[in-house]
Residue frames relative to the residue before (quaternion, step in Angstrom):
aa qw qx qy qz dx dy dz
M 1.0000 0.0000 0.0000 0.0000 0.00 0.00 0.00
T 0.6102 0.5451 -0.3314 0.4698 3.54 1.14 -0.67
T 0.6459 0.5181 -0.3060 0.4698 3.57 0.99 -0.90
D 0.6286 0.5302 -0.3337 0.4610 3.62 1.01 -0.75
A 0.6580 0.5247 -0.3110 0.4415 3.54 0.97 -1.07
L 0.6855 0.4935 -0.2895 0.4503 3.57 0.95 -0.98
T 0.6151 0.5223 -0.3334 0.4875 3.61 1.08 -0.78
L 0.6386 0.5337 -0.3337 0.4427 3.59 0.93 -0.86
T 0.6653 0.5173 -0.2841 0.4573 3.55 0.93 -0.99
F 0.6799 0.5011 -0.2768 0.4582 3.52 0.92 -1.04
G 0.6405 0.5112 -0.3202 0.4753 3.57 0.97 -0.88
L 0.6639 0.5003 -0.3282 0.4486 3.61 0.88 -0.82
L 0.6511 0.5236 -0.3119 0.4524 3.60 0.99 -0.85
L 0.6430 0.5304 -0.2930 0.4684 3.50 1.03 -0.92
L 0.6371 0.5437 -0.2909 0.4625 3.52 1.10 -0.95
A 0.6727 0.4990 -0.2976 0.4582 3.58 0.93 -0.93
V 0.6919 0.4818 -0.2923 0.4513 3.61 0.82 -0.96
A 0.6636 0.4990 -0.3016 0.4686 3.56 0.94 -0.99
G 0.6438 0.5488 -0.3170 0.4287 3.55 1.00 -0.90
D 0.6191 0.5395 -0.3259 0.4683 3.55 1.07 -0.86
Q 0.7022 0.4681 -0.2789 0.4583 3.60 0.78 -1.01
F 0.6245 0.5226 -0.3466 0.4655 3.60 1.03 -0.63
V 0.6876 0.4750 -0.3015 0.4590 3.60 0.87 -0.88
I 0.6239 0.5476 -0.3177 0.4582 3.58 1.02 -0.77
G 0.6910 0.4609 -0.2685 0.4879 3.52 0.91 -0.97
L 0.6375 0.5117 -0.3255 0.4752 3.64 0.99 -0.76
G 0.6696 0.4980 -0.3136 0.4531 3.62 0.87 -0.88
R 0.6937 0.4781 -0.2809 0.4596 3.60 0.92 -0.88
L 0.5995 0.5129 -0.3633 0.4955 3.57 1.13 -0.54
A 0.6420 0.5002 -0.3328 0.4764 3.64 0.93 -0.76
S 0.6348 0.5306 -0.3306 0.4541 3.58 1.03 -0.73
V 0.6319 0.5163 -0.3191 0.4820 3.60 1.02 -0.83
M 0.6817 0.4862 -0.2795 0.4699 3.61 1.08 -0.75
R 0.4853 -0.7089 0.3898 0.3317 3.55 1.40 0.18
V 0.3035 0.7113 -0.5603 0.2965 3.54 1.04 0.83
R 0.5182 -0.6650 0.4185 0.3376 3.59 -0.83 0.87
P 0.5899 -0.6080 0.4009 0.3487 3.61 -1.05 0.79
S 0.6408 0.5297 -0.3500 0.4315 3.60 0.97 -0.67
V 0.6260 0.5256 -0.3114 0.4847 3.55 1.16 -0.69
V 0.6483 0.5152 -0.3074 0.4689 3.53 0.96 -0.94
G 0.6769 0.4940 -0.3084 0.4502 3.59 0.92 -0.86
A 0.6632 0.5326 -0.2996 0.4322 3.56 0.97 -0.87
I 0.7724 0.3297 -0.2023 0.5038 3.58 0.83 -0.94
V 0.6814 0.4640 -0.3132 0.4715 3.65 0.77 -0.89
G 0.6130 0.5588 -0.3580 0.4287 3.62 1.01 -0.64
G 0.6689 0.4741 -0.2887 0.4945 3.57 0.91 -0.98
L 0.6554 0.5141 -0.3177 0.4530 3.60 0.92 -0.85
A 0.6569 0.5268 -0.3228 0.4323 3.57 0.92 -0.88
A 0.6838 0.5169 -0.2734 0.4366 3.55 1.05 -0.84
S 0.7572 0.3554 -0.1761 0.5189 3.52 1.29 -0.48
L 0.4033 0.7735 -0.4353 0.2225 3.52 1.30 -0.10
A 0.6334 0.5376 -0.3192 0.4559 3.57 0.99 -0.86
D 0.6713 0.5025 -0.3006 0.4544 3.55 0.89 -0.91
L 0.6646 0.5274 -0.2927 0.4410 3.53 0.93 -0.88
T 0.6759 0.4769 -0.2855 0.4839 3.61 0.92 -0.93
V 0.6494 0.5151 -0.3175 0.4606 3.55 0.89 -0.95
A 0.6809 0.4917 -0.2835 0.4629 3.63 0.82 -0.99
G 0.6573 0.5100 -0.3135 0.4578 3.57 0.97 -0.89
V 0.6690 0.4837 -0.2907 0.4838 3.64 0.89 -0.96
A 0.6241 0.5466 -0.3281 0.4517 3.60 0.93 -0.80
S 0.6726 0.4956 -0.2844 0.4703 3.54 0.88 -0.95
F 0.6459 0.5178 -0.3198 0.4609 3.57 0.97 -0.90
R 0.7052 0.4520 -0.2526 0.4843 3.61 1.04 -0.79
G 0.5845 -0.6021 0.3796 0.3895 3.60 1.23 0.00
A 0.5579 0.5729 -0.4160 0.4330 3.70 1.18 -0.02
R 0.0288 -0.8698 0.4925 -0.0061 3.50 0.55 1.17
E 0.6249 0.5391 -0.3360 0.4538 3.55 1.08 -0.80
L 0.6206 0.5511 -0.3184 0.4581 3.57 1.08 -0.85
A 0.6657 0.5352 -0.2922 0.4301 3.51 0.97 -1.02
T 0.7200 0.4294 -0.2695 0.4739 3.58 0.78 -1.01
G 0.6217 0.5462 -0.3408 0.4461 3.54 1.11 -0.74
C 0.6369 0.5369 -0.3331 0.4418 3.56 1.06 -0.77
L 0.6417 0.5281 -0.3148 0.4585 3.61 0.99 -0.87
A 0.7082 0.4453 -0.2817 0.4698 3.58 0.73 -1.05
G 0.6663 0.5035 -0.3180 0.4488 3.65 0.94 -0.84
S 0.6306 0.5332 -0.3381 0.4514 3.58 0.99 -0.74
I 0.6346 0.5172 -0.3286 0.4709 3.62 0.92 -0.74
I 0.6499 0.5006 -0.3056 0.4834 3.58 1.00 -0.90
D 0.7018 0.4666 -0.2853 0.4564 3.61 0.84 -0.91
N 0.6025 0.5628 -0.3713 0.4270 3.58 1.08 -0.57
V 0.6856 0.4524 -0.2522 0.5115 3.56 1.20 -0.71
C 0.7859 0.3885 -0.1762 0.4476 3.56 0.65 -1.23
L 0.7506 0.3271 -0.2092 0.5347 3.60 1.15 -0.35
A 0.7325 0.4279 -0.2698 0.4556 3.61 0.61 -1.03
L 0.7212 0.4133 -0.2312 0.5056 3.58 0.75 -1.15
A 0.6949 0.5046 -0.3014 0.4144 3.61 0.83 -0.98
I 0.6917 0.4674 -0.3016 0.4605 3.56 0.86 -0.98
A 0.6051 0.5444 -0.3524 0.4618 3.56 1.09 -0.68
A 0.6640 0.4902 -0.3010 0.4778 3.61 1.01 -0.78
L 0.5937 0.5360 -0.3740 0.4693 3.59 1.10 -0.47
V 0.6222 0.5212 -0.3380 0.4765 3.61 1.07 -0.75
A 0.7633 -0.1682 0.1473 0.6062 3.61 0.92 -0.93
P 0.5325 -0.6325 0.4416 0.3485 3.62 -0.87 0.89
I 0.3315 -0.7892 0.4956 0.1467 3.56 -0.75 1.08
R 0.2634 -0.7742 0.5618 0.1250 3.51 -0.66 1.21
V 0.1866 -0.7975 0.5686 0.0766 3.57 -0.90 0.91
D 0.4540 -0.6902 0.5038 0.2525 3.54 -0.82 1.08
S 0.5117 -0.6661 0.4338 0.3261 3.66 -0.92 0.86
Q 0.5963 0.5572 -0.3697 0.4441 3.61 1.08 -0.54
T 0.6257 0.5314 -0.3376 0.4605 3.61 1.04 -0.72
L 0.6482 0.5320 -0.3172 0.4429 3.52 1.00 -0.85
R 0.7094 0.4479 -0.2466 0.4851 3.60 1.07 -0.79
R 0.7745 0.3794 -0.1831 0.4720 3.62 1.00 -0.79
E 0.8208 0.2984 -0.1515 0.4630 3.57 0.26 -1.30
A 0.6410 0.5588 -0.3416 0.4003 3.59 0.88 -0.89
P 0.6746 0.4856 -0.3369 0.4422 3.71 0.72 -0.86
I 0.6371 0.5384 -0.3216 0.4481 3.55 1.06 -0.86
S 0.6911 0.4881 -0.2740 0.4573 3.56 0.90 -0.99
V 0.6692 0.4927 -0.2918 0.4736 3.59 0.86 -0.95
G 0.6502 0.5161 -0.3158 0.4595 3.60 0.95 -0.89
A 0.6272 0.5423 -0.3302 0.4512 3.60 1.03 -0.77
V 0.6643 0.5029 -0.2915 0.4699 3.59 0.97 -0.95
L 0.6693 0.4819 -0.3138 0.4704 3.58 0.84 -0.87
L 0.6297 0.5288 -0.3396 0.4566 3.61 0.96 -0.65
F 0.6361 0.4999 -0.2937 0.5091 3.56 1.12 -0.90
A 0.6356 0.5229 -0.3488 0.4482 3.69 0.89 -0.72
V 0.6487 0.5015 -0.3288 0.4686 3.62 0.94 -0.81
F 0.6866 0.4836 -0.2898 0.4592 3.60 0.91 -0.81
L 0.6278 0.5607 -0.3500 0.4110 3.54 1.07 -0.65
V 0.5667 0.5904 -0.3953 0.4173 3.60 1.13 -0.47
G 0.8291 0.1533 -0.1527 0.5155 3.55 -0.48 1.17
G 0.5877 -0.6016 0.3212 0.4354 3.52 1.43 -0.12
L 0.4930 -0.6731 0.4712 0.2861 3.59 -1.08 0.72
S 0.1849 -0.7560 0.6160 0.1217 3.57 -0.89 0.92
R 0.6535 -0.5212 0.3585 0.4157 3.56 -1.25 0.32
A 0.5918 0.5621 -0.3647 0.4480 3.58 1.13 -0.58
E 0.6573 0.4830 -0.2932 0.4987 3.56 0.97 -0.90
G 0.6187 0.5446 -0.3468 0.4476 3.60 1.01 -0.63
A 0.6412 0.5106 -0.3154 0.4782 3.51 1.07 -0.80
V 0.6115 0.5349 -0.3543 0.4631 3.58 1.02 -0.73
L 0.6456 0.5325 -0.3077 0.4529 3.59 0.94 -0.99
A 0.6602 0.5128 -0.3119 0.4515 3.57 0.98 -0.88
V 0.6529 0.4941 -0.3186 0.4775 3.59 0.98 -0.79
V 0.6431 0.5111 -0.3238 0.4695 3.61 0.95 -0.76
L 0.5870 0.5828 -0.3363 0.4502 3.55 1.12 -0.75
L 0.6565 0.5092 -0.2915 0.4740 3.54 0.91 -0.99
L 0.6862 0.4723 -0.3014 0.4640 3.54 0.86 -0.95
A 0.6266 0.5365 -0.3320 0.4575 3.60 1.07 -0.75
L 0.6431 0.5195 -0.3206 0.4624 3.60 1.01 -0.79
V 0.6257 0.5362 -0.3406 0.4527 3.51 1.03 -0.74
G 0.6171 0.5473 -0.3028 0.4775 3.54 1.14 -0.92
L 0.6674 0.5063 -0.3014 0.4554 3.61 0.89 -1.03
V 0.6414 0.5064 -0.3259 0.4754 3.59 0.92 -0.92
A 0.6675 0.5029 -0.3245 0.4429 3.63 0.79 -0.88
N 0.6389 0.5155 -0.3114 0.4786 3.56 0.98 -0.90
A 0.6607 0.5252 -0.3051 0.4410 3.60 0.90 -0.89
R 0.6597 0.5203 -0.2909 0.4577 3.56 1.01 -0.87
R 0.6728 0.4713 -0.2930 0.4893 3.59 1.19 -0.59
S 0.5435 0.6304 -0.4035 0.3798 3.59 1.25 -0.29
A 0.5698 -0.5991 0.4361 0.3554 3.52 -1.16 0.58
S 0.5731 -0.6198 0.4076 0.3484 3.57 -1.07 0.69
G 0.7159 0.4461 -0.2439 0.4786 3.57 1.17 -0.48
D 0.4416 0.7037 -0.4805 0.2809 3.61 1.13 0.11
E 0.7174 -0.5148 0.2624 0.3892 3.53 -1.24 0.63
L 0.6634 0.5111 -0.3195 0.4434 3.62 0.92 -0.87
T 0.6837 0.4893 -0.3062 0.4466 3.57 0.92 -0.85
V 0.6488 0.5079 -0.3297 0.4609 3.56 0.99 -0.78
E 0.6478 0.5276 -0.3093 0.4543 3.59 0.99 -0.83
A 0.6661 0.4991 -0.2985 0.4670 3.55 0.93 -0.87
R 0.6640 0.4957 -0.3180 0.4607 3.60 0.96 -0.84
R 0.6589 0.5156 -0.2923 0.4632 3.59 0.94 -0.87
F 0.7288 0.4401 -0.2554 0.4581 3.61 0.88 -0.96
F 0.7937 0.3268 -0.1781 0.4811 3.65 0.81 -0.90
G 0.4651 -0.7120 0.4301 0.3030 3.56 1.28 -0.24
A 0.5627 -0.5904 0.4609 0.3499 3.53 -1.30 0.27
G 0.5843 -0.5900 0.4138 0.3732 3.53 -1.12 0.44
Q 0.2864 -0.7868 0.5241 0.1557 3.55 -1.01 0.84
G 0.5758 -0.6442 0.3476 0.3642 3.54 1.30 0.04
R 0.7681 0.2063 -0.1585 0.5852 3.68 1.18 -0.18
M 0.5198 -0.6546 0.4694 0.2845 3.56 -1.24 0.55
P 0.2754 -0.8011 0.5074 0.1579 3.53 -0.36 1.22
P 0.4801 -0.6965 0.4306 0.3145 3.66 -0.63 0.94
G 0.6145 0.5894 -0.3332 0.4049 3.55 1.04 -0.85
E 0.6726 0.4944 -0.2937 0.4657 3.57 0.99 -0.81
I 0.6173 0.5210 -0.3514 0.4734 3.60 1.11 -0.59
V 0.6427 0.5182 -0.3047 0.4749 3.54 1.00 -0.84
R 0.6310 0.5265 -0.3217 0.4703 3.58 1.00 -0.96
T 0.6900 0.4934 -0.2993 0.4368 3.61 0.80 -0.95
L 0.7023 0.4467 -0.2814 0.4776 3.62 0.85 -0.88
A 0.6399 0.4870 -0.3455 0.4837 3.66 0.99 -0.65
G 0.6288 0.5264 -0.3475 0.4547 3.61 0.94 -0.68
L 0.6382 0.5320 -0.3121 0.4606 3.56 1.00 -0.83
L 0.7092 0.4605 -0.2805 0.4541 3.60 0.83 -0.97
L 0.6329 0.5114 -0.3204 0.4850 3.58 1.06 -0.80
M 0.6265 0.5430 -0.3396 0.4443 3.59 1.02 -0.76
L 0.6544 0.4948 -0.3073 0.4822 3.60 0.94 -0.81
G 0.6428 0.5058 -0.3302 0.4711 3.57 1.01 -0.73
G 0.6695 0.4860 -0.3101 0.4684 3.58 0.87 -0.86
S 0.6222 0.5269 -0.3539 0.4583 3.64 1.01 -0.69
G 0.6308 0.5581 -0.3274 0.4284 3.53 1.00 -0.88
L 0.6660 0.4975 -0.2914 0.4733 3.54 0.95 -0.98
F 0.6537 0.5506 -0.2910 0.4299 3.53 1.00 -0.98
V 0.6863 0.4838 -0.2632 0.4751 3.52 0.89 -1.01
R 0.6464 0.5240 -0.3268 0.4481 3.60 0.95 -0.87
A 0.6735 0.4918 -0.2832 0.4737 3.56 0.96 -0.96
A 0.6615 0.4992 -0.3182 0.4605 3.63 0.92 -0.78
S 0.6448 0.5116 -0.3242 0.4663 3.58 0.92 -0.71
S 0.6561 0.5080 -0.2829 0.4811 3.57 0.99 -0.89
L 0.6528 0.5204 -0.3105 0.4545 3.55 1.01 -0.84
S 0.6213 0.5464 -0.3287 0.4554 3.56 1.04 -0.91
E 0.6612 0.5000 -0.3099 0.4656 3.66 0.95 -0.86
R 0.6707 0.5021 -0.3087 0.4503 3.58 0.90 -0.85
L 0.7236 0.4224 -0.2483 0.4862 3.57 0.97 -0.85
G 0.4399 -0.7287 0.4372 0.2904 3.63 1.24 -0.18
V 0.5565 0.5765 -0.4098 0.4359 3.62 1.10 0.60
A 0.6095 -0.5912 0.3872 0.3593 3.51 -1.19 0.47
E 0.5743 -0.5931 0.4206 0.3762 3.59 -1.08 0.64
G 0.6024 0.5709 -0.3727 0.4150 3.58 0.99 -0.66
F 0.6701 0.5025 -0.3027 0.4548 3.55 0.96 -0.89
V 0.6345 0.5283 -0.3078 0.4728 3.54 1.10 -0.77
G 0.6296 0.5403 -0.3034 0.4687 3.54 1.12 -0.79
L 0.6702 0.5140 -0.2786 0.4572 3.54 1.04 -0.98
T 0.7852 0.3642 -0.1515 0.4775 3.56 1.03 -0.81
L 0.7953 0.3153 -0.1653 0.4906 3.53 0.10 -1.37
V 0.7293 0.4414 -0.2686 0.4486 3.60 0.63 -1.05
A 0.6623 0.5199 -0.3053 0.4449 3.60 0.99 -0.81
V 0.6462 0.5038 -0.3211 0.4750 3.54 1.05 -0.77
G 0.6173 0.5640 -0.3262 0.4410 3.55 1.11 -0.84
T 0.7418 0.4309 -0.2402 0.4542 3.49 0.81 -1.11
S 0.6666 0.4916 -0.2834 0.4834 3.60 1.26 -0.49
A 0.4706 0.7210 -0.4360 0.2620 3.60 1.23 -0.40
P 0.6584 0.5017 -0.3616 0.4290 3.67 0.83 -0.77
L 0.6383 0.5320 -0.3175 0.4569 3.58 1.04 -0.78
I 0.6297 0.5373 -0.3261 0.4566 3.58 1.09 -0.84
V 0.6515 0.5159 -0.3080 0.4631 3.59 0.95 -0.94
I 0.6663 0.5217 -0.2986 0.4413 3.49 0.86 -1.06
A 0.6741 0.5077 -0.2992 0.4454 3.55 0.90 -0.93
I 0.6235 0.5283 -0.3364 0.4679 3.63 1.01 -0.76
Q 0.6896 0.4732 -0.2961 0.4614 3.58 0.85 -1.00
A 0.6419 0.5192 -0.3347 0.4544 3.60 0.97 -0.83
A 0.6423 0.5342 -0.3323 0.4379 3.58 1.00 -0.74
R 0.6440 0.5514 -0.2937 0.4415 3.49 1.06 -0.94
R 0.7182 0.4240 -0.2076 0.5111 3.53 1.19 -0.79
G 0.5246 -0.6651 0.4018 0.3478 3.61 1.23 -0.06
N 0.4679 0.6745 -0.4375 0.3670 3.59 1.28 0.32
H 0.0392 -0.8781 0.4766 0.0146 3.55 0.68 1.13
D 0.6175 0.5653 -0.3446 0.4247 3.50 1.10 -0.74
L 0.6208 0.5397 -0.3253 0.4664 3.63 1.14 -0.65
V 0.6138 0.5679 -0.3263 0.4408 3.54 1.02 -0.79
V 0.7252 0.4196 -0.2205 0.4993 3.51 0.73 -1.21
G 0.6673 0.5089 -0.3208 0.4391 3.62 0.82 -0.96
N 0.6634 0.4852 -0.3265 0.4668 3.66 0.82 -0.80
M 0.6511 0.5159 -0.3294 0.4488 3.63 0.92 -0.79
L 0.6932 0.4794 -0.2818 0.4586 3.57 0.84 -1.07
G 0.6785 0.5026 -0.2882 0.4516 3.55 0.93 -0.96
A 0.6450 0.5163 -0.3233 0.4614 3.61 0.97 -0.80
N 0.6766 0.5004 -0.2945 0.4529 3.53 0.91 -0.90
L 0.5993 0.5623 -0.3358 0.4603 3.56 1.14 -0.70
F 0.7028 0.4596 -0.2594 0.4771 3.58 0.80 -1.07
I 0.6594 0.5179 -0.3291 0.4345 3.60 0.91 -0.85
A 0.6826 0.5059 -0.2763 0.4492 3.53 0.94 -0.95
L 0.7877 0.3440 -0.1787 0.4789 3.55 0.74 -1.04
A 0.7245 0.3958 -0.2573 0.5022 3.61 0.75 -1.01
G 0.6466 0.5212 -0.3117 0.4616 3.59 0.98 -0.84
G 0.6828 0.4910 -0.2917 0.4558 3.52 0.87 -0.91
A 0.6451 0.5145 -0.3105 0.4719 3.57 1.06 -0.78
I 0.6592 0.5040 -0.3158 0.4602 3.60 0.95 -0.82
V 0.6713 0.4913 -0.3047 0.4639 3.61 0.87 -0.89
A 0.6633 0.5133 -0.2948 0.4579 3.59 0.97 -0.82
S 0.7079 0.4441 -0.2796 0.4727 3.58 0.94 -0.78
V 0.7202 0.4284 -0.2557 0.4820 3.60 0.99 -0.69
G 0.7128 0.5389 -0.2582 0.3673 3.50 1.02 -0.80
G 0.6605 -0.5214 0.3107 0.4420 3.58 1.23 0.18
V 0.7754 -0.3450 0.2324 0.4752 3.54 -1.32 -0.24
Q 0.7999 0.0372 0.0037 0.5990 3.54 0.95 -0.82
S 0.2081 -0.7983 0.5455 0.1479 3.68 -0.41 1.06
A 0.6658 -0.5316 0.3372 0.4005 3.53 -1.23 0.37
S 0.3912 -0.7046 0.5372 0.2487 3.57 -1.04 0.65
V 0.4207 -0.6568 0.5644 0.2702 3.52 -1.48 0.10
S 0.6276 -0.5450 0.3766 0.4090 3.61 -1.05 0.55
G 0.6092 -0.5883 0.4056 0.3440 3.52 -1.11 0.67
V 0.6042 0.5602 -0.3444 0.4501 3.57 1.13 -0.77
A 0.6848 0.4893 -0.2964 0.4514 3.60 0.87 -0.95
V 0.6393 0.5338 -0.3241 0.4487 3.57 1.02 -0.84
C 0.6724 0.4847 -0.2928 0.4766 3.55 0.96 -0.96
L 0.6329 0.5215 -0.3375 0.4621 3.59 0.96 -0.84
M 0.6346 0.5406 -0.3248 0.4468 3.61 0.91 -0.87
A 0.6895 0.4770 -0.2730 0.4717 3.58 0.84 -1.05
L 0.6513 0.5418 -0.3118 0.4301 3.57 0.97 -0.99
V 0.7372 0.4220 -0.2878 0.4424 3.63 0.57 -1.05
V 0.6082 0.5581 -0.3583 0.4362 3.61 1.04 -0.61
V 0.6875 0.4536 -0.2820 0.4921 3.55 0.92 -0.92
A 0.6331 0.5393 -0.3253 0.4500 3.57 1.01 -0.86
S 0.6516 0.5180 -0.3209 0.4517 3.61 0.90 -0.87
W 0.6374 0.5138 -0.3093 0.4837 3.57 1.06 -0.86
G 0.6434 0.5102 -0.3180 0.4739 3.62 1.02 -0.79
F 0.6382 0.5169 -0.3251 0.4689 3.61 0.96 -0.78
M 0.6506 0.5101 -0.3182 0.4639 3.59 0.94 -0.85
A 0.7103 0.4724 -0.2685 0.4475 3.57 0.88 -0.98
R 0.5916 0.6185 -0.3849 0.3454 3.62 1.01 -0.68
R 0.8223 -0.0310 0.0330 0.5673 3.56 0.85 -0.91
T 0.5064 -0.6901 0.3583 0.3728 3.53 1.31 0.59
Q 0.7068 0.3134 -0.2828 0.5677 3.50 1.13 0.91
V 0.3403 -0.6809 0.5990 0.2487 3.53 -1.38 0.34
T 0.2198 -0.8050 0.5367 0.1249 3.56 -0.48 1.16
R 0.7030 -0.4679 0.3362 0.4170 3.54 -1.37 0.14
W 0.6769 0.4750 -0.3410 0.4470 3.59 0.85 -0.72
E 0.6294 0.5199 -0.3376 0.4686 3.56 1.11 -0.70
A 0.6049 0.5400 -0.3440 0.4734 3.59 1.11 -0.60
A 0.6467 0.5168 -0.3029 0.4722 3.55 1.06 -0.85
V 0.6365 0.5183 -0.3529 0.4491 3.60 1.03 -0.63
L 0.6272 0.5287 -0.3344 0.4640 3.59 1.06 -0.76
I 0.6710 0.4963 -0.2977 0.4635 3.59 0.86 -0.88
A 0.6533 0.5075 -0.3017 0.4739 3.56 0.98 -0.88
T 0.5998 0.5598 -0.3555 0.4478 3.61 1.01 -0.76
L 0.6709 0.4926 -0.2993 0.4665 3.58 0.87 -0.92
A 0.6818 0.5030 -0.3035 0.4360 3.56 0.90 -0.90
V 0.6570 0.5128 -0.2970 0.4660 3.53 1.08 -0.81
A 0.7348 0.4467 -0.2535 0.4430 3.59 0.90 -0.87
L 0.5389 0.6757 -0.3923 0.3150 3.60 1.10 -0.61
P 0.6904 0.4826 -0.3164 0.4363 3.64 0.85 -0.81
F 0.6686 0.5065 -0.3092 0.4481 3.59 1.16 -0.36
I 0.5170 0.6139 -0.4355 0.4078 3.62 1.28 -0.04
P 0.4791 -0.6824 0.4627 0.3011 3.65 -0.73 0.94
R 0.2722 -0.7641 0.5703 0.1295 3.52 -1.08 0.88
């Protein structure tokens, strides 16, 4: 069991480091190709926050650990709301821009609810194809929203500062960084999934429960840390934007990957977990819309909801 725990930790660290390098390389390549910083921030930001979940779920499906894959996706969405957003709001009440409530929030919440409906009974390949199409439409909507954003808004400024301005030519080093990050990410995911499956057998609990809890918390940990730091610095748009973007990619891209790789019918998630996922996502949107912020007591409600529901999830 000690070996499994160490392998799990090493796989997660490798996944985090490789994911960072992949996202940096991808963002800088997009910058070289003259993609607008606002578009890079909107899409690459959401992808970065969900990359660990997507790779772990994809590798788990490929290895036949379908319950672990679907559990990881559902659990990560729950943790992004009940841990990342909620803990950040405990640090400082999170203000939400009114444009975010009208544009990005409905797209993200709608994606999660569609994913929840498809999870009942298991994801089929046809449902995976639907999720893929909806993802493309959602990306078009995100790009359109980003292009309408002011050039000096927080997301655009952060993207320009982090990825840099385009230099007009494709740097070989960034191509190597991107490909190496992708390969190491797949390797780290393989270690992580293998250790999680072995640990579930040793503990005598279902892979789906391990995916919903241990694996999901592990893959969501970077987003939780980023959200807390952003809240401390007053970067509220980054807290909300990362959470909404991550949930969008996890629900649509993750669901499409698991459905396509997992066979004719991929494993389903317990009804309690599906209901919890839908409930906390809708509730967080309601909290944001009520006073254009998430207060400390609302954050406490989200955390308490997770704590109360967790014992009822089948093991």
